[in-house]
C-alpha positions as a LaTeX table, in Angstrom:
\begin{tabular}{lrrr}
\hline
Residue & $x$ (\AA) & $y$ (\AA) & $z$ (\AA) \\
\hline
Met1 & 0.00 & 0.18 & $-0.19$ \\
Lys2 & 1.33 & 3.40 & $-0.96$ \\
Gln3 & 1.87 & 5.72 & 1.99 \\
Lys4 & 2.27 & 3.10 & 4.45 \\
Glu5 & 5.24 & 4.56 & 6.31 \\
Arg6 & 3.72 & 7.80 & 6.22 \\
Tyr7 & 0.66 & 6.57 & 8.26 \\
Ile8 & 2.64 & 4.62 & 10.39 \\
Glu9 & 5.04 & 7.58 & 11.19 \\
Gly10 & 2.06 & 9.74 & 11.53 \\
Phe11 & 0.26 & 7.35 & 14.12 \\
Thr12 & 3.58 & 6.95 & 15.97 \\
Thr13 & 4.02 & 10.56 & 16.67 \\
Trp14 & 0.17 & 10.92 & 17.35 \\
Met15 & 0.86 & 8.48 & 20.33 \\
Gln16 & 3.73 & 10.21 & 21.36 \\
Val17 & 2.05 & 13.49 & 21.54 \\
Leu18 & $-0.66$ & 11.70 & 23.67 \\
Asn19 & 1.75 & 10.63 & 25.80 \\
Tyr20 & 1.24 & 6.63 & 25.29 \\
Asn21 & 4.02 & 4.48 & 26.89 \\
Lys22 & 7.25 & 3.69 & 25.24 \\
Thr23 & 6.04 & 0.24 & 24.69 \\
Ser24 & 2.93 & 1.08 & 22.96 \\
Val25 & 4.54 & 3.55 & 20.62 \\
His26 & 6.83 & 0.79 & 19.59 \\
Thr27 & 4.72 & $-1.99$ & 19.22 \\
Tyr28 & 1.54 & $-0.47$ & 17.93 \\
Pro29 & 3.00 & 0.72 & 14.63 \\
Val30 & 4.42 & $-3.09$ & 14.21 \\
Lys31 & 0.77 & $-4.47$ & 14.30 \\
Ile32 & $-0.72$ & $-1.85$ & 12.09 \\
Gly33 & 2.27 & $-2.71$ & 9.85 \\
Lys34 & 0.90 & $-6.25$ & 9.51 \\
Leu35 & $-2.45$ & $-5.26$ & 8.94 \\
Phe36 & $-0.90$ & $-2.80$ & 5.91 \\
Ser37 & 0.95 & $-5.80$ & 4.55 \\
Tyr38 & $-2.20$ & $-8.14$ & 4.43 \\
Met39 & $-4.34$ & $-5.54$ & 2.86 \\
Ala40 & $-1.67$ & $-5.18$ & 0.32 \\
Glu41 & $-1.23$ & $-8.86$ & $-0.43$ \\
Asn42 & $-4.95$ & $-8.88$ & $-0.83$ \\
Gly43 & $-5.14$ & $-6.03$ & $-3.39$ \\
Val44 & $-5.89$ & $-3.08$ & $-1.17$ \\
Thr45 & $-3.88$ & 0.07 & $-2.61$ \\
His46 & $-5.15$ & 2.96 & $-0.58$ \\
Ile47 & $-6.64$ & 3.60 & 2.88 \\
Gly48 & $-10.06$ & 4.45 & 1.53 \\
Ala49 & $-10.29$ & 0.87 & 0.31 \\
Ile50 & $-9.93$ & $-0.95$ & 3.92 \\
Thr51 & $-13.53$ & $-1.74$ & 4.60 \\
Gly52 & $-15.12$ & $-3.37$ & 7.41 \\
Ala53 & $-15.21$ & $-6.97$ & 5.50 \\
Arg54 & $-11.67$ & $-6.47$ & 4.78 \\
Ile55 & $-10.78$ & $-5.66$ & 8.53 \\
Lys56 & $-13.07$ & $-8.82$ & 9.45 \\
Ala57 & $-11.15$ & $-10.88$ & 6.94 \\
Tyr58 & $-7.84$ & $-9.43$ & 8.37 \\
Phe59 & $-8.67$ & $-10.42$ & 11.84 \\
Glu60 & $-10.21$ & $-14.18$ & 10.59 \\
Asn61 & $-6.81$ & $-14.79$ & 9.03 \\
Leu62 & $-4.87$ & $-13.45$ & 12.02 \\
Gly63 & $-6.75$ & $-16.00$ & 14.12 \\
Thr64 & $-5.54$ & $-18.75$ & 12.25 \\
Leu65 & $-1.99$ & $-17.77$ & 12.16 \\
Ser66 & 0.99 & $-19.59$ & 14.53 \\
Ser67 & 2.56 & $-17.49$ & 16.67 \\
Lys68 & 6.46 & $-18.13$ & 17.50 \\
Thr69 & 5.67 & $-21.40$ & 19.51 \\
Gly70 & 3.81 & $-22.93$ & 16.85 \\
Gln71 & 0.37 & $-22.43$ & 18.86 \\
Pro72 & $-2.69$ & $-20.31$ & 17.49 \\
Phe73 & $-2.26$ & $-17.03$ & 18.89 \\
Lys74 & $-4.18$ & $-16.54$ & 22.29 \\
Leu75 & $-7.18$ & $-14.55$ & 22.82 \\
Gly76 & $-5.06$ & $-11.68$ & 24.51 \\
Thr77 & $-3.05$ & $-11.36$ & 21.61 \\
Leu78 & $-6.01$ & $-11.02$ & 19.31 \\
Arg79 & $-7.63$ & $-8.44$ & 21.64 \\
Ala80 & $-4.34$ & $-6.49$ & 21.48 \\
His81 & $-4.22$ & $-6.38$ & 17.80 \\
Leu82 & $-7.83$ & $-5.33$ & 18.00 \\
Ser83 & $-7.30$ & $-2.27$ & 20.10 \\
Thr84 & $-4.51$ & $-1.30$ & 18.31 \\
Ala85 & $-6.80$ & $-1.33$ & 15.10 \\
Lys86 & $-9.45$ & 0.67 & 16.87 \\
Leu87 & $-7.12$ & 3.12 & 17.88 \\
Phe88 & $-5.58$ & 3.42 & 14.48 \\
Ala89 & $-9.13$ & 4.19 & 13.19 \\
Lys90 & $-9.57$ & 6.86 & 15.83 \\
Tyr91 & $-6.35$ & 8.31 & 14.69 \\
Leu92 & $-7.43$ & 8.49 & 10.99 \\
Arg93 & $-10.71$ & 9.77 & 12.20 \\
Glu94 & $-9.49$ & 12.37 & 14.65 \\
Thr95 & $-6.62$ & 13.64 & 12.13 \\
Gly96 & $-9.10$ & 13.92 & 9.06 \\
Gln97 & $-7.36$ & 11.09 & 7.23 \\
Gly98 & $-10.13$ & 8.83 & 6.57 \\
Gln99 & $-12.35$ & 6.70 & 8.48 \\
Ile100 & $-11.77$ & 2.59 & 8.82 \\
Glu101 & $-14.63$ & 0.69 & 10.51 \\
Val102 & $-13.36$ & $-2.13$ & 12.84 \\
Pro103 & $-16.60$ & $-4.29$ & 13.24 \\
Val104 & $-14.79$ & $-7.12$ & 15.34 \\
Gln105 & $-15.32$ & $-8.29$ & 18.59 \\
Tyr106 & $-13.73$ & $-11.09$ & 20.60 \\
Cys107 & $-15.84$ & $-12.65$ & 23.36 \\
Gly108 & $-14.50$ & $-15.11$ & 26.20 \\
Lys109 & $-12.06$ & $-15.22$ & 28.92 \\
Thr110 & $-8.44$ & $-15.41$ & 28.43 \\
Asp111 & $-6.44$ & $-18.09$ & 30.25 \\
Tyr112 & $-4.25$ & $-15.61$ & 32.05 \\
Lys113 & $-4.37$ & $-15.73$ & 35.48 \\
Pro114 & $-2.37$ & $-13.26$ & 37.49 \\
Ala115 & 0.03 & $-14.28$ & 40.42 \\
Ile116 & $-1.40$ & $-12.88$ & 43.78 \\
Leu117 & 0.98 & $-12.92$ & 46.84 \\
Thr118 & $-0.52$ & $-14.26$ & 50.03 \\
Glu119 & $-0.25$ & $-12.02$ & 53.37 \\
Ser120 & 2.72 & $-14.20$ & 54.52 \\
Glu121 & 4.21 & $-14.09$ & 51.15 \\
Ile122 & 4.07 & $-10.33$ & 51.43 \\
Arg123 & 5.21 & $-10.13$ & 54.90 \\
Thr124 & 8.06 & $-12.63$ & 53.91 \\
Leu125 & 9.27 & $-9.94$ & 51.02 \\
Tyr126 & 9.29 & $-7.03$ & 53.34 \\
Glu127 & 11.15 & $-8.87$ & 55.99 \\
Ser128 & 13.75 & $-9.71$ & 53.79 \\
Ile129 & 14.51 & $-6.15$ & 52.82 \\
Asp130 & 18.10 & $-4.83$ & 54.66 \\
Asp131 & 17.89 & $-1.83$ & 56.95 \\
Asn132 & 19.96 & 0.40 & 55.33 \\
Leu133 & 19.74 & 3.11 & 52.53 \\
Leu134 & 19.19 & 0.69 & 49.62 \\
Gly135 & 16.70 & $-1.07$ & 51.94 \\
Met136 & 14.79 & 2.12 & 52.37 \\
Arg137 & 14.57 & 2.60 & 48.58 \\
Asp138 & 13.63 & $-0.95$ & 48.00 \\
Arg139 & 10.80 & $-0.78$ & 50.72 \\
Ala140 & 9.61 & 2.38 & 49.26 \\
Ile141 & 9.69 & 0.95 & 45.76 \\
Leu142 & 8.18 & $-2.22$ & 47.11 \\
Ala143 & 5.40 & $-0.03$ & 48.74 \\
Ile144 & 4.67 & 1.93 & 45.57 \\
Tyr145 & 4.35 & $-1.04$ & 43.21 \\
Tyr146 & 2.50 & $-3.33$ & 45.21 \\
Gly147 & 0.46 & $-1.04$ & 47.36 \\
Cys148 & $-0.54$ & 0.98 & 44.51 \\
Gly149 & $-0.73$ & $-1.78$ & 41.96 \\
Val150 & 1.63 & $-0.65$ & 39.83 \\
Arg151 & 2.96 & $-2.84$ & 36.85 \\
Arg152 & 6.60 & $-3.26$ & 36.38 \\
Asn153 & 6.37 & $-1.58$ & 32.91 \\
Glu154 & 4.39 & 1.47 & 34.34 \\
Gly155 & 6.85 & 1.97 & 37.32 \\
Thr156 & 10.04 & 1.89 & 34.94 \\
Thr157 & 8.33 & 4.14 & 32.46 \\
Ser158 & 6.79 & 6.63 & 34.78 \\
Gly159 & 8.69 & 9.55 & 33.59 \\
Ser160 & 10.02 & 10.60 & 36.88 \\
Lys161 & 13.74 & 11.22 & 37.32 \\
Thr162 & 15.61 & 9.63 & 40.46 \\
Ser163 & 16.25 & 12.25 & 42.85 \\
Tyr164 & 18.17 & 11.83 & 46.14 \\
Pro165 & 18.49 & 14.16 & 49.05 \\
Thr166 & 21.71 & 16.30 & 49.20 \\
Gly167 & 24.55 & 14.98 & 51.21 \\
Ile168 & 24.03 & 11.33 & 50.01 \\
\hline
\end{tabular}
């Protein structure tokens, strides 16, 4: 598809301006690149020719592909591609570059089960922290991450700079 790079570059910049996290800014355009590649392989030469039916066909095709493990893509992965396609459609709409209908919906539950620590495991975790300057730092980090429900990626990409009190 002509101008694929321009759309992807614009989408990336738009996400950066809206302060999407770095991982999303990197991975979402890759997913849109796969969408564009599929469309080009199926004779779509411009953005206006991407119809709801073609989007449905793309997602039907995506659901039959194998991931790196040789297994079909999991529901969570398919939903990630879907939310990316919907965000790209929003980008196009908000920037006046066209309209893409994304008439796809995935139902059902994913097989992801988050690891939840017991009170005893949390207590052991806190007790394993040393009572020194680094231990105080670790205790604060643990309190923020666990106490506030912050994910690792959210904590590492929060944009805040490390600051130390003077004299340390």
